[in-house]
N, CA, C and O atoms as CSV, one atom per row, in Angstrom:
chain,resi,resn,atom,element,x,y,z
A,1,MET,N,N,26.151,-6.633,-39.095
A,1,MET,CA,C,27.124,-5.615,-38.188
A,1,MET,C,C,27.402,-6.801,-37.111
A,1,MET,O,O,26.650,-7.685,-36.699
A,2,ARG,N,N,28.657,-6.519,-36.828
A,2,ARG,CA,C,29.068,-7.444,-35.408
A,2,ARG,C,C,28.684,-6.098,-33.904
A,2,ARG,O,O,28.491,-4.932,-34.246
A,3,ARG,N,N,28.645,-6.349,-32.875
A,3,ARG,CA,C,28.300,-6.092,-31.820
A,3,ARG,C,C,30.100,-5.785,-31.914
A,3,ARG,O,O,30.950,-6.398,-32.560
A,4,PRO,N,N,30.278,-4.289,-30.760
A,4,PRO,CA,C,32.436,-4.641,-29.590
A,4,PRO,C,C,31.410,-5.497,-29.065
A,4,PRO,O,O,30.218,-5.805,-29.053
A,5,VAL,N,N,32.530,-5.691,-28.652
A,5,VAL,CA,C,33.051,-7.073,-26.832
A,5,VAL,C,C,32.741,-5.539,-25.508
A,5,VAL,O,O,32.525,-4.338,-25.346
A,6,PRO,N,N,32.866,-6.314,-25.156
A,6,PRO,CA,C,32.902,-5.258,-24.000
A,6,PRO,C,C,34.363,-5.371,-23.310
A,6,PRO,O,O,34.951,-6.453,-23.303
A,7,GLU,N,N,34.733,-4.606,-22.928
A,7,GLU,CA,C,36.117,-4.707,-22.128
A,7,GLU,C,C,36.217,-5.261,-20.590
A,7,GLU,O,O,35.147,-5.042,-20.023
A,8,LEU,N,N,37.172,-5.913,-19.732
A,8,LEU,CA,C,36.328,-6.365,-18.854
A,8,LEU,C,C,38.018,-5.744,-18.264
A,8,LEU,O,O,39.174,-5.905,-18.653
A,9,LEU,N,N,37.150,-4.757,-16.798
A,9,LEU,CA,C,38.213,-3.292,-16.333
A,9,LEU,C,C,38.466,-4.214,-14.911
A,9,LEU,O,O,37.565,-5.019,-14.677
A,10,ALA,N,N,39.485,-4.180,-14.040
A,10,ALA,CA,C,39.586,-4.348,-13.038
A,10,ALA,C,C,40.167,-4.037,-12.393
A,10,ALA,O,O,41.385,-4.064,-12.565
A,11,PRO,N,N,39.484,-3.481,-11.084
A,11,PRO,CA,C,40.752,-2.403,-9.875
A,11,PRO,C,C,41.852,-3.355,-9.216
A,11,PRO,O,O,41.817,-4.502,-8.771
A,12,ALA,N,N,42.671,-2.551,-9.325
A,12,ALA,CA,C,44.286,-3.454,-8.382
A,12,ALA,C,C,44.428,-1.693,-7.132
A,12,ALA,O,O,44.711,-0.499,-7.232
A,13,GLY,N,N,43.958,-2.806,-5.994
A,13,GLY,CA,C,44.712,-1.844,-4.824
A,13,GLY,C,C,46.001,-2.549,-4.592
A,13,GLY,O,O,46.426,-2.040,-3.555
A,14,SER,N,N,46.597,-3.176,-4.874
A,14,SER,CA,C,47.948,-3.498,-4.442
A,14,SER,C,C,48.693,-4.452,-5.898
A,14,SER,O,O,48.013,-5.300,-6.477
A,15,ALA,N,N,50.150,-4.139,-6.327
A,15,ALA,CA,C,50.501,-4.878,-6.771
A,15,ALA,C,C,49.904,-6.773,-7.164
A,15,ALA,O,O,49.900,-7.304,-8.275
A,16,ASP,N,N,49.531,-7.306,-6.026
A,16,ASP,CA,C,49.815,-8.346,-5.785
A,16,ASP,C,C,48.041,-8.897,-6.455
A,16,ASP,O,O,47.695,-10.051,-6.710
A,17,ALA,N,N,47.142,-7.517,-6.597
A,17,ALA,CA,C,46.428,-8.026,-7.261
A,17,ALA,C,C,46.057,-7.611,-8.427
A,17,ALA,O,O,45.309,-8.165,-9.233
A,18,LEU,N,N,46.905,-6.066,-8.535
A,18,LEU,CA,C,47.208,-6.172,-10.447
A,18,LEU,C,C,47.748,-7.538,-10.763
A,18,LEU,O,O,46.739,-8.204,-10.993
A,19,PHE,N,N,48.375,-7.998,-10.843
A,19,PHE,CA,C,49.222,-8.751,-11.150
A,19,PHE,C,C,47.997,-9.739,-11.456
A,19,PHE,O,O,47.730,-9.862,-12.651
A,20,ALA,N,N,46.870,-10.780,-10.134
A,20,ALA,CA,C,46.350,-11.327,-10.488
A,20,ALA,C,C,45.241,-11.147,-11.126
A,20,ALA,O,O,44.672,-12.134,-11.592
A,21,ALA,N,N,44.555,-9.528,-11.326
A,21,ALA,CA,C,44.295,-9.047,-12.750
A,21,ALA,C,C,44.032,-9.892,-13.837
A,21,ALA,O,O,43.233,-10.739,-14.237
A,22,VAL,N,N,45.590,-8.974,-14.300
A,22,VAL,CA,C,46.002,-9.242,-15.488
A,22,VAL,C,C,46.109,-11.371,-15.909
A,22,VAL,O,O,45.932,-11.922,-16.996
A,23,ALA,N,N,46.460,-12.019,-14.521
A,23,ALA,CA,C,46.394,-13.761,-15.220
A,23,ALA,C,C,44.912,-14.394,-15.461
A,23,ALA,O,O,44.553,-15.365,-16.128
A,24,ALA,N,N,44.121,-13.374,-14.581
A,24,ALA,CA,C,43.277,-14.119,-14.630
A,24,ALA,C,C,41.940,-13.178,-16.282
A,24,ALA,O,O,40.710,-13.168,-16.332
A,25,GLY,N,N,42.769,-12.696,-17.088
A,25,GLY,CA,C,41.913,-12.109,-17.958
A,25,GLY,C,C,42.042,-10.262,-18.682
A,25,GLY,O,O,42.240,-9.718,-19.769
A,26,ALA,N,N,41.758,-9.854,-17.143
A,26,ALA,CA,C,41.611,-8.536,-17.222
A,26,ALA,C,C,42.640,-7.385,-18.124
A,26,ALA,O,O,43.721,-6.840,-17.900
A,27,ASP,N,N,41.253,-7.363,-19.680
A,27,ASP,CA,C,42.410,-6.034,-20.516
A,27,ASP,C,C,42.908,-5.152,-20.028
A,27,ASP,O,O,44.071,-4.930,-20.364
A,28,ALA,N,N,42.144,-4.093,-18.840
A,28,ALA,CA,C,42.734,-3.232,-18.500
A,28,ALA,C,C,42.170,-3.026,-17.086
A,28,ALA,O,O,41.018,-3.106,-16.659
A,29,VAL,N,N,43.898,-2.596,-16.211
A,29,VAL,CA,C,43.517,-2.970,-14.845
A,29,VAL,C,C,43.769,-0.958,-13.937
A,29,VAL,O,O,44.731,-0.192,-13.998
A,30,TYR,N,N,42.507,-0.825,-13.279
A,30,TYR,CA,C,42.489,0.884,-12.667
A,30,TYR,C,C,43.756,0.753,-11.714
A,30,TYR,O,O,44.685,-0.025,-11.930
A,31,THR,N,N,43.664,1.656,-10.586
A,31,THR,CA,C,44.067,1.792,-9.833
A,31,THR,C,C,44.063,2.546,-8.789
A,31,THR,O,O,44.668,2.574,-7.717
A,32,GLY,N,N,42.689,3.592,-9.680
A,32,GLY,CA,C,42.229,5.246,-8.697
A,32,GLY,C,C,43.516,6.214,-9.076
A,32,GLY,O,O,44.451,6.193,-9.876
A,33,LEU,N,N,42.978,7.135,-7.957
A,33,LEU,CA,C,44.332,8.038,-7.803
A,33,LEU,C,C,44.858,7.781,-6.352
A,33,LEU,O,O,44.516,7.204,-5.319
A,34,GLY,N,N,46.303,8.846,-7.066
A,34,GLY,CA,C,47.407,8.632,-5.595
A,34,GLY,C,C,47.822,7.561,-5.356
A,34,GLY,O,O,48.204,7.184,-4.248
A,35,ALA,N,N,47.795,6.649,-6.795
A,35,ALA,CA,C,48.388,5.705,-7.087
A,35,ALA,C,C,50.140,5.239,-6.628
A,35,ALA,O,O,50.697,6.336,-6.644
A,36,ARG,N,N,50.938,4.454,-6.345
A,36,ARG,CA,C,52.339,4.805,-6.529
A,36,ARG,C,C,52.665,3.537,-7.966
A,36,ARG,O,O,52.055,2.471,-8.055
A,37,VAL,N,N,53.378,3.849,-8.618
A,37,VAL,CA,C,54.006,3.270,-9.098
A,37,VAL,C,C,55.772,2.537,-8.721
A,37,VAL,O,O,56.855,3.097,-8.552
A,38,PRO,N,N,55.396,1.195,-8.707
A,38,PRO,CA,C,56.990,0.590,-8.322
A,38,PRO,C,C,58.004,1.873,-8.923
A,38,PRO,O,O,57.776,2.782,-9.721
A,39,PRO,N,N,59.515,1.390,-7.949
A,39,PRO,CA,C,60.744,2.513,-8.432
A,39,PRO,C,C,61.192,1.371,-10.343
A,39,PRO,O,O,61.761,1.836,-11.331
A,40,ALA,N,N,60.520,-0.431,-10.121
A,40,ALA,CA,C,61.270,-1.370,-11.426
A,40,ALA,C,C,60.693,-1.089,-11.958
A,40,ALA,O,O,61.244,-1.200,-13.053
A,41,TRP,N,N,59.085,-0.427,-12.210
A,41,TRP,CA,C,58.388,-0.417,-13.295
A,41,TRP,C,C,58.021,1.314,-14.447
A,41,TRP,O,O,57.406,1.537,-15.490
A,42,ARG,N,N,58.773,2.093,-13.519
A,42,ARG,CA,C,58.392,2.986,-14.237
A,42,ARG,C,C,59.730,3.396,-15.297
A,42,ARG,O,O,59.677,4.615,-15.132
A,43,ASP,N,N,60.604,3.241,-16.031
A,43,ASP,CA,C,61.969,2.832,-16.348
A,43,ASP,C,C,61.078,1.612,-17.743
A,43,ASP,O,O,60.551,2.226,-18.671
A,44,ALA,N,N,61.023,0.733,-17.767
A,44,ALA,CA,C,59.599,-0.717,-17.843
A,44,ALA,C,C,59.392,-0.173,-19.299
A,44,ALA,O,O,58.542,-0.678,-20.032
């Protein structure tokens, strides 16, 4: 029986932190409550 691989979850308090977390290999990124989505991302 194979064990599930843990997911790497990283915090992102800014767009720069978000991009750095993804570039570093994060499987998921959380921004917390009240996070704002940049207008360019709304239609993506």
